[in-house]
BANUTI-362784 format. One record per residue (C-alpha): residue number from 1; y, z, x. Coordinates in steps of 0.5 Angstrom, whole numbers, plus 500, padded with zeros to 3 digits. Layout:
N
<NUM <Y Z X>>;
...
//
This chain:
341
<1 <510 570 460>>;
<2 <508 576 456>>;
<3 <508 582 461>>;
<4 <504 588 459>>;
<5 <499 594 461>>;
<6 <501 593 468>>;
<7 <497 597 473>>;
<8 <500 601 479>>;
<9 <498 597 486>>;
<10 <496 603 489>>;
<11 <492 605 484>>;
<12 <488 599 485>>;
<13 <487 599 492>>;
<14 <484 605 492>>;
<15 <479 603 487>>;
<16 <477 597 492>>;
<17 <471 597 496>>;
<18 <472 596 504>>;
<19 <471 588 503>>;
<20 <476 588 498>>;
<21 <481 592 502>>;
<22 <480 587 507>>;
<23 <482 581 503>>;
<24 <488 585 500>>;
<25 <491 586 507>>;
<26 <489 578 508>>;
<27 <493 576 502>>;
<28 <499 581 503>>;
<29 <500 579 510>>;
<30 <499 571 509>>;
<31 <506 567 509>>;
<32 <502 562 504>>;
<33 <502 564 497>>;
<34 <496 567 496>>;
<35 <493 570 490>>;
<36 <486 573 487>>;
<37 <483 572 480>>;
<38 <477 576 478>>;
<39 <471 573 474>>;
<40 <474 575 467>>;
<41 <481 571 469>>;
<42 <485 578 471>>;
<43 <490 578 477>>;
<44 <487 582 482>>;
<45 <492 580 488>>;
<46 <498 577 489>>;
<47 <502 577 495>>;
<48 <510 576 497>>;
<49 <510 569 498>>;
<50 <507 568 491>>;
<51 <512 572 488>>;
<52 <517 568 492>>;
<53 <514 562 489>>;
<54 <513 564 482>>;
<55 <519 569 481>>;
<56 <514 574 478>>;
<57 <513 580 482>>;
<58 <506 584 484>>;
<59 <508 589 479>>;
<60 <509 584 473>>;
<61 <502 580 474>>;
<62 <497 585 477>>;
<63 <492 586 472>>;
<64 <494 580 467>>;
<65 <491 575 465>>;
<66 <492 569 470>>;
<67 <493 564 463>>;
<68 <499 568 461>>;
<69 <502 565 468>>;
<70 <502 557 466>>;
<71 <505 553 460>>;
<72 <500 553 454>>;
<73 <498 546 455>>;
<74 <496 547 462>>;
<75 <491 553 460>>;
<76 <485 549 458>>;
<77 <485 545 465>>;
<78 <486 552 469>>;
<79 <480 555 465>>;
<80 <476 549 467>>;
<81 <478 550 474>>;
<82 <477 557 474>>;
<83 <470 556 471>>;
<84 <468 551 477>>;
<85 <470 556 482>>;
<86 <466 561 479>>;
<87 <460 556 480>>;
<88 <461 556 487>>;
<89 <466 550 488>>;
<90 <472 549 492>>;
<91 <478 546 489>>;
<92 <483 543 494>>;
<93 <490 541 493>>;
<94 <490 541 486>>;
<95 <497 539 483>>;
<96 <499 544 477>>;
<97 <506 545 474>>;
<98 <508 552 472>>;
<99 <514 555 470>>;
<100 <518 560 474>>;
<101 <520 567 471>>;
<102 <527 564 472>>;
<103 <525 558 467>>;
<104 <525 553 472>>;
<105 <519 548 472>>;
<106 <516 547 479>>;
<107 <510 544 482>>;
<108 <505 548 486>>;
<109 <499 546 490>>;
<110 <493 550 488>>;
<111 <487 551 493>>;
<112 <482 556 491>>;
<113 <475 558 493>>;
<114 <470 563 491>>;
<115 <469 570 494>>;
<116 <462 573 495>>;
<117 <460 580 495>>;
<118 <453 579 498>>;
<119 <450 574 493>>;
<120 <455 576 487>>;
<121 <462 572 486>>;
<122 <467 578 485>>;
<123 <473 573 485>>;
<124 <477 567 486>>;
<125 <482 567 492>>;
<126 <487 561 491>>;
<127 <493 559 496>>;
<128 <499 556 493>>;
<129 <505 553 495>>;
<130 <511 549 492>>;
<131 <510 542 493>>;
<132 <516 540 488>>;
<133 <521 537 493>>;
<134 <515 534 497>>;
<135 <513 530 490>>;
<136 <520 529 488>>;
<137 <521 525 495>>;
<138 <515 522 495>>;
<139 <517 519 487>>;
<140 <524 517 490>>;
<141 <520 513 496>>;
<142 <515 510 491>>;
<143 <521 508 487>>;
<144 <525 505 493>>;
<145 <519 501 495>>;
<146 <518 498 488>>;
<147 <525 496 488>>;
<148 <525 493 495>>;
<149 <519 490 493>>;
<150 <522 487 487>>;
<151 <528 485 491>>;
<152 <523 481 496>>;
<153 <520 478 491>>;
<154 <526 475 488>>;
<155 <529 473 494>>;
<156 <522 469 496>>;
<157 <522 466 489>>;
<158 <530 464 489>>;
<159 <528 461 496>>;
<160 <522 457 493>>;
<161 <526 455 488>>;
<162 <532 452 492>>;
<163 <527 448 496>>;
<164 <524 445 489>>;
<165 <530 443 487>>;
<166 <532 439 493>>;
<167 <525 437 495>>;
<168 <519 437 489>>;
<169 <514 435 494>>;
<170 <515 440 499>>;
<171 <515 446 493>>;
<172 <509 444 491>>;
<173 <506 443 498>>;
<174 <508 450 499>>;
<175 <505 453 493>>;
<176 <498 449 495>>;
<177 <498 452 502>>;
<178 <500 459 500>>;
<179 <494 459 495>>;
<180 <489 456 500>>;
<181 <492 461 506>>;
<182 <490 467 502>>;
<183 <484 465 500>>;
<184 <482 463 507>>;
<185 <484 470 509>>;
<186 <480 473 503>>;
<187 <474 469 506>>;
<188 <476 472 513>>;
<189 <476 479 511>>;
<190 <481 485 514>>;
<191 <487 483 510>>;
<192 <489 489 505>>;
<193 <493 488 499>>;
<194 <500 489 503>>;
<195 <498 484 509>>;
<196 <495 479 504>>;
<197 <502 479 500>>;
<198 <506 478 506>>;
<199 <502 472 508>>;
<200 <503 469 501>>;
<201 <510 470 501>>;
<202 <511 467 508>>;
<203 <506 461 506>>;
<204 <510 460 500>>;
<205 <517 459 504>>;
<206 <514 456 510>>;
<207 <517 450 510>>;
<208 <524 453 508>>;
<209 <527 450 514>>;
<210 <527 443 511>>;
<211 <533 445 507>>;
<212 <536 443 514>>;
<213 <533 436 514>>;
<214 <536 430 511>>;
<215 <533 429 504>>;
<216 <532 421 505>>;
<217 <528 423 511>>;
<218 <524 428 507>>;
<219 <523 422 502>>;
<220 <522 416 507>>;
<221 <517 412 505>>;
<222 <515 408 511>>;
<223 <514 411 519>>;
<224 <519 416 521>>;
<225 <523 414 528>>;
<226 <522 418 534>>;
<227 <529 422 533>>;
<228 <527 423 525>>;
<229 <521 426 527>>;
<230 <524 430 532>>;
<231 <529 433 527>>;
<232 <523 434 522>>;
<233 <520 438 528>>;
<234 <526 443 528>>;
<235 <524 446 521>>;
<236 <520 452 524>>;
<237 <526 454 528>>;
<238 <531 453 522>>;
<239 <526 457 518>>;
<240 <526 463 523>>;
<241 <534 462 523>>;
<242 <535 462 515>>;
<243 <530 468 514>>;
<244 <531 472 521>>;
<245 <537 476 518>>;
<246 <533 478 511>>;
<247 <529 485 512>>;
<248 <522 483 509>>;
<249 <517 489 510>>;
<250 <513 483 514>>;
<251 <514 479 520>>;
<252 <516 473 515>>;
<253 <521 469 520>>;
<254 <516 469 525>>;
<255 <510 467 521>>;
<256 <514 461 519>>;
<257 <517 460 526>>;
<258 <510 459 528>>;
<259 <506 456 523>>;
<260 <506 449 527>>;
<261 <504 452 534>>;
<262 <497 451 536>>;
<263 <492 455 540>>;
<264 <492 450 546>>;
<265 <500 450 547>>;
<266 <501 443 544>>;
<267 <504 446 538>>;
<268 <512 447 536>>;
<269 <517 449 537>>;
<270 <515 453 543>>;
<271 <508 451 545>>;
<272 <505 458 544>>;
<273 <498 459 546>>;
<274 <492 463 543>>;
<275 <494 471 542>>;
<276 <501 469 542>>;
<277 <501 466 535>>;
<278 <501 471 529>>;
<279 <494 471 525>>;
<280 <498 469 519>>;
<281 <501 463 523>>;
<282 <494 461 525>>;
<283 <492 461 518>>;
<284 <498 458 515>>;
<285 <497 452 520>>;
<286 <490 451 518>>;
<287 <492 451 510>>;
<288 <498 447 512>>;
<289 <494 441 515>>;
<290 <489 441 510>>;
<291 <494 440 504>>;
<292 <498 435 508>>;
<293 <492 431 510>>;
<294 <489 431 503>>;
<295 <495 430 499>>;
<296 <499 424 498>>;
<297 <505 424 502>>;
<298 <512 420 501>>;
<299 <510 415 507>>;
<300 <502 414 506>>;
<301 <497 416 500>>;
<302 <492 422 501>>;
<303 <486 421 506>>;
<304 <482 426 502>>;
<305 <479 433 503>>;
<306 <473 430 508>>;
<307 <478 427 513>>;
<308 <482 434 512>>;
<309 <476 438 514>>;
<310 <474 433 519>>;
<311 <481 434 523>>;
<312 <480 442 523>>;
<313 <473 442 525>>;
<314 <474 437 531>>;
<315 <480 442 533>>;
<316 <476 448 532>>;
<317 <477 453 537>>;
<318 <481 449 541>>;
<319 <487 447 537>>;
<320 <486 451 531>>;
<321 <483 458 530>>;
<322 <475 458 530>>;
<323 <475 464 525>>;
<324 <480 461 520>>;
<325 <477 454 521>>;
<326 <470 457 519>>;
<327 <473 461 513>>;
<328 <476 454 511>>;
<329 <470 451 511>>;
<330 <466 456 508>>;
<331 <471 456 502>>;
<332 <470 448 501>>;
<333 <463 448 502>>;
<334 <462 453 496>>;
<335 <467 449 491>>;
<336 <474 451 493>>;
<337 <479 446 490>>;
<338 <486 445 492>>;
<339 <491 446 486>>;
<340 <493 439 483>>;
<341 <499 436 486>>;
//
């Protein structure tokens, strides 16, 4: 900053009116960085906190054009901001990058409002504070969350791939259930993007516990025996055991564990009822039934989508969540089509 024509703060104070002297006292005593700029852009007031933030003293900046305090590429932006204030607009928490006297670049939060003397704007009063560390921490957190999200995505993809290599039918089933489950949630409303992502992940690997079930049972073309079906029914808990130690941002393991639970307690593995079942698990449960009934299975041909919708409609409110069923029926009534098997 080129410093020239500095003026004496004492002389300045002597020329101020009562309102301006009161303003000066407020600015000087504030623990926040506070400055005042006249309509021409000259700095009228500059307190100690502003000096600590910027490195520029009151003696150095008083009477100077505020544009000299910022880098050339920011001048136009600040001129526009100053014009808005002179048009009686209030500016809230505008992030601005400035260069301190020592050459270090920092980010300040800039809030400003016009100061009136009767009906005339005599200055813009601004509050500034250093938000560099806060913004850097937010950026680091955002980068960390993005990295974690990539790791989670890669983990789910790896698990889904493992299922697909062992049992292609289950892999395709999970993808179709995930698509339908998310469509149901969107139809219901109340799911933001983050929660929807968790639902999709849980649905994509909801049958991962079948890795513990012998392949010959999964692919058996005939009716399963009692012991074989009992083994199949262990897959929700097995899925929970596989996923329980993975630190997902959502309750993925519990959703997977509960996707065969039913409102009336007739489900498995624990016979949970009503609100004890996570909404995501209720949604996946309905999507799972619809996909399973309407698709070809190793032991029977497809029963068709009408049979699937009849099943969930008959169990509406007793076995299956009524809101989930209604959303699912509305989807197919409006032309929803499952992915090709």
